[in-house]
C-alpha positions in Angstrom: 55.6 -29.5 -2.5 53.1 -29.0 -5.3 51.5 -32.4 -4.0 51.1 -31.1 -0.8 49.5 -28.0 -2.3 47.3 -30.2 -4.3 46.2 -32.0 -1.3 45.3 -29.2 0.7 43.2 -27.4 -2.1 41.2 -30.8 -2.5 40.9 -30.6 1.2 39.6 -27.0 1.4 36.9 -28.2 -1.4 35.9 -31.1 0.1 34.9 -28.6 3.6 32.8 -26.6 1.5 30.9 -29.7 0.0 30.7 -31.3 3.2 29.2 -28.0 5.0 26.6 -27.4 2.1 25.6 -30.7 2.3 25.5 -31.7 5.6 24.5 -28.1 7.2 20.7 -29.0 8.9 18.4 -26.9 6.6 14.5 -28.1 7.1 11.9 -26.5 4.1 8.1 -27.6 5.4 5.3 -27.9 3.2 3.3 -24.7 2.5 0.5 -24.6 4.6 -2.6 -23.7 2.6 -5.8 -22.3 3.7 -8.9 -24.3 3.1 -11.3 -21.5 3.2 -13.9 -20.7 0.3 -16.8 -18.4 -0.7 -20.3 -19.4 -2.4 -22.8 -17.9 -3.5 -26.4 -19.1 -2.4 -30.0 -19.0 -3.9 -31.6 -18.9 -0.9 -31.4 -17.1 2.4 -30.9 -19.8 5.3 -33.0 -19.8 8.3 -30.9 -17.9 11.0 -31.4 -17.8 14.8 -32.4 -14.4 16.8 -31.0 -15.3 19.9 -27.6 -14.6 20.4 -25.7 -14.1 23.3 -26.0 -10.4 25.2 -22.7 -8.2 24.9 -20.1 -8.5 27.3 -20.6 -5.5 29.6 -16.6 -5.6 30.1 -13.2 -5.7 28.4 -12.0 -4.7 24.7 -15.1 -6.3 23.1 -16.8 -3.1 24.3 -14.8 -1.0 22.2 -16.1 -1.9 19.0 -18.2 0.2 17.1 -17.0 2.9 19.5 -14.8 6.3 18.8 -11.1 5.4 19.1 -10.8 8.7 21.0 -12.2 6.6 24.0 -9.5 3.5 23.2 -6.9 6.2 23.2 -7.8 7.7 26.1 -8.0 4.5 28.0 -4.7 3.1 26.1 -2.8 5.6 25.2 -1.2 6.4 21.8 -0.2 3.2 20.1 3.8 2.4 18.9 2.4 2.8 15.1 -0.3 2.8 12.8 0.0 1.2 9.5 -2.4 0.1 7.1 -4.5 -3.2 6.8 -5.6 -4.7 3.4 -9.4 -4.7 4.6 -10.0 -0.5 4.7 -8.6 -0.2 8.1 -5.9 1.1 9.8 -4.1 -1.3 12.3 -3.2 0.3 15.1 -0.2 -1.6 17.4 0.4 -1.4 21.2 3.1 -4.0 21.8 4.1 -4.9 25.4 5.9 -8.0 24.4 4.7 -11.1 25.9 2.9 -8.6 28.2 0.2 -7.4 26.6 -0.1 -7.4 22.3 -3.1 -5.8 20.5 -4.2 -5.2 17.0 -6.8 -2.3 17.0 -8.6 -2.0 13.7 -9.8 1.7 13.2 -11.7 2.7 10.3 -13.7 6.1 10.0 -12.3 7.1 13.5 -14.1 3.9 15.2 -12.8 1.0 16.3 -13.9 -2.5 14.0 -11.8 -5.1 15.6 -9.4 -5.7 18.6 -7.1 -8.6 18.4 -5.5 -9.6 21.7 -2.9 -12.0 23.1 -0.1 -11.8 25.8 0.6 -13.2 29.1 -1.3 -9.9 30.9 -4.0 -9.4 28.4 -7.7 -9.2 29.5 -9.6 -11.2 27.3 -13.0 -10.6 29.5 -15.4 -12.9 29.1 -12.6 -15.0 28.1 -9.2 -15.9 29.4 -5.9 -16.7 27.9 -5.0 -20.1 29.0 -8.3 -21.4 29.7 -8.9 -24.6 28.2 -11.8 -25.5 25.1 -13.4 -27.9 27.0 -14.0 -25.1 30.0 -15.4 -22.6 27.0 -17.2 -25.0 25.9 -19.3 -25.7 28.9 -20.0 -21.9 29.5 -20.0 -20.5 25.5 -23.0 -21.0 23.1 -21.7 -22.1 20.0 -22.4 -23.3 16.5 -21.0 -24.7 13.2 -22.8 -21.9 11.6 -22.5 -18.1 12.4 -24.6 -15.7 10.3 -24.3 -12.1 9.5 -27.0 -9.8 8.5 -25.9 -6.1 6.8 -28.8 -4.6 4.9 -30.5 -7.0 2.5 -27.5 -9.3 2.3 -26.8 -12.8 4.7 -23.3 -14.0 5.2 -22.8 -17.4 6.7 -19.9 -19.2 7.9 -19.4 -22.6 8.2 -16.5 -23.9 10.3 -15.3 -26.9 10.2 -14.2 -29.7 12.7 -10.9 -28.2 12.8 -12.2 -24.7 13.3 -14.4 -26.2 16.4 -11.3 -27.0 18.3 -8.9 -24.5 17.5 -10.5 -21.3 15.5 -13.9 -20.8 17.3 -16.2 -18.2 16.3 -19.1 -16.8 18.6 -21.9 -14.7 18.0 -23.0 -11.9 20.6 -25.4 -9.1 20.3 -23.5 -6.9 17.8 -20.1 -8.1 17.8 -18.0 -11.2 17.1 -15.5 -12.9 18.8 -12.9 -15.5 17.1 -11.0 -18.2 19.9 -7.6 -19.1 18.5 -7.0 -22.4 20.7 -3.7 -24.0 20.8 -5.0 -27.4 19.4 -1.6 -28.9 20.7 -2.5 -27.9 24.6 -5.7 -27.4 24.1 -5.7 -23.7 25.4 -6.9 -20.6 24.7 -3.8 -18.4 22.9 -5.6 -15.2 21.3 -8.7 -13.5 21.0 -10.6 -11.3 18.5 -13.7 -8.9 18.6 -15.1 -7.3 15.7 -17.9 -6.1 13.8 -19.9 -8.1 11.0 -18.9 -5.7 8.2 -15.1 -6.3 9.0 -15.3 -10.7 9.6 -17.3 -10.4 5.8 -14.7 -8.4 4.3 -11.9 -10.8 5.6 -13.8 -14.1 5.4 -11.6 -15.9 8.0 -13.6 -19.3 7.3 -15.4 -20.9 4.8 -18.6 -18.6 3.7 -21.7 -18.4 1.7 -23.9 -15.7 0.9 -27.4 -14.4 -0.6 -27.2 -10.9 -1.6 -24.2 -8.7 -2.6 -20.4 -9.6 -1.8 -19.0 -7.4 0.2 -15.5 -7.4 -0.5 -12.5 -4.4 0.7 -11.0 -2.3 -2.0 -7.9 -2.8 -4.2 -5.1 -1.1 -2.6 -2.3 0.5 -4.6 1.0 -1.2 -5.2 2.3 1.8 -2.9 -0.1 1.0 0.2 0.2 -2.8 -0.5 4.1 -2.7 -0.2 3.3 -0.9 3.2 0.6 -3.7 3.9 3.3 -6.7 3.2 5.8 -4.8 5.5 3.4 -4.2 8.4 2.2 -8.1 8.1 5.8 -9.6 8.5 6.2 -7.4 10.9 3.2 -8.5 13.0 4.3 -12.0 12.2 7.9 -11.3 13.7 6.1 -9.9 17.0 3.7 -12.9 17.3 6.5 -15.4 16.7 8.4 -13.7 19.6 5.1 -13.8 21.9 4.7 -17.6 21.6 7.7 -18.5 21.8 8.0 -16.5 25.3 4.8 -18.3 26.5 6.4 -21.3 25.7 9.7 -20.5 28.2 11.7 -19.9 25.0 14.1 -17.0 24.5 12.8 -14.8 21.6 14.3 -14.3 17.9 16.4 -11.5 16.9 15.0 -9.8 13.8 17.5 -9.5 10.7 16.8 -7.7 8.0 19.3 -9.7 5.6 16.8 -12.5 6.2 13.6 -10.6 5.9 14.5 -9.8 2.8 15.2 -13.5 1.5 11.9 -14.2 3.3 9.7 -11.1 1.6 11.4 -12.6 -1.7 10.7 -15.8 -0.7 6.8 -14.6 0.3 6.3 -13.1 -3.7 7.7 -16.3 -5.5 4.7 -18.2 -3.8 2.8 -15.5 -4.2 3.1 -15.7 -7.8 3.1 -19.5 -8.2 6.5 -19.7 -8.8 7.5 -22.0 -6.0 8.8 -25.1 -8.2 11.2 -22.2 -9.4 12.9 -22.6 -5.6 16.2 -23.6 -5.4 15.7 -24.4 -1.5 16.7 -22.8 1.4 20.0 -23.6 1.9 20.8 -22.3 -1.9 19.3 -19.1 -1.2 21.0 -18.3 1.8 24.0 -19.2 0.3 23.3 -16.7 -2.6 22.1 -14.1 0.1 25.6 -14.7 1.7 23.9 -15.6 5.0 25.7 -17.5 7.4 23.9 -20.3 9.3 24.4 -23.3 11.3 20.9 -24.5 10.6 18.0 -22.9 9.4 14.5 -23.6 8.5 11.8 -22.1 6.6 7.5 -21.9 7.3 5.4 -21.0 4.6 1.6 -20.3 4.6 -0.3 -19.2 1.5 -3.8 -17.8 1.5 -4.0 -16.4 4.6 -6.0 -13.5 5.9 -3.7 -12.0 8.2 -0.9 -12.8 10.4 -2.7 -13.6 13.4 -4.2 -16.2 10.9 -0.9 -17.5 9.8 0.8 -17.9 13.0 -2.2 -19.8 14.1 -2.1 -22.3 11.4 1.6 -22.6 12.3 0.8 -23.0 16.1 -1.4 -26.1 15.2 0.5 -28.0 12.5 2.9 -30.6 14.2 5.9 -29.9 11.6 5.7 -26.1 11.5 5.0 -25.9 15.5 7.9 -28.1 16.2 10.3 -25.4 13.8 8.8 -22.2 15.3 9.2 -23.3 18.5 13.0 -24.7 18.0 15.1 -23.5 20.8 18.4 -23.8 18.6 17.5 -21.3 16.5 18.3 -17.3 17.4 17.6 -15.3 14.6 14.1 -14.6 12.4 13.4 -13.3 9.1 9.8 -12.9 8.0 8.6 -11.4 5.0 4.9 -11.0 3.1 3.2 -10.8 0.0 -0.2 -10.6 0.2 -1.7 -13.5 1.3 1.2 -15.3 2.0 3.6 -15.5 4.8 7.2 -17.1 5.2 9.9 -17.1 8.2 13.1 -18.3 8.2 15.4 -19.3 11.0 18.4 -19.4 11.3 21.1 -21.1 13.7 24.0 -19.0 13.8 26.8 -18.6 16.5 27.0 -15.1 15.0 24.8 -11.7 15.9 22.4 -10.8 13.2 23.1 -7.7 11.5 20.1 -6.0 13.0 18.2 -6.6 16.4 14.9 -6.2 17.3 
């Protein structure tokens, strides 16, 4: 009888070892933003020929009182601070229309938009990069002049196919393309001052460096929470766009993702014991799991765009086997943790 107990005990141990060594877990390498900023000695030659500002669409609200926007689109689903001095007004109609409106001192300073039915005029979500180049004036350098200072954004070769920057009279348009399918997936309209403060591209400048104020630790925590929520919402929007079911948000997995983003921000990534062990330590049950991480991205739309244009990270985000999602951010560091589980999550969307 004792021999039987010993056999069963050893068998149980082997089962546990088999589970933790054979459960599929995927950790993609951390995506790092390539953007840099450099001072220059002389002002660049700027081209004064710009396209006229669109007369319809969300770009027309940039620079206007937010009360005009609210009169048209109603109250936002929530408001939250950003790292750039403006406050986010979030309008979330799931996959139909998703708007992130930046509001500073009572005025609209940017509108990020995506969704199946969103009006991106003069562009269209889903239009091809070839179509855009046929109908839009583009350049590898875009200049912003604020008072006596000049800021020059330089687009990389990758930017020219996935993240264009177009200058209109009084407003700028960031065009986010799905580089794999060659289709426009999101647009951001913003004013020059906000563009400079966010610095989403390589930038040189002559004059004063324009930087946002450093938020308090309390406000930064609120910013982190909002960025994580935007990352989760955008993940589901792009999954829906590709015909996949949405993921359930799980607070326990969110907590782990937030901890991971903090680890990356402190530069302690080498101390990370790995996703599988982290899930085990947190008591999170899983049949399979994966992790995406992005470092030094200006906000959630930029981070999600980088994931969608990286083969490995995109494959993970669009994996139909996953059912649960946790997201976390710390400053400019973003983490997604995907869980394949037959059990329901502790919290739902």
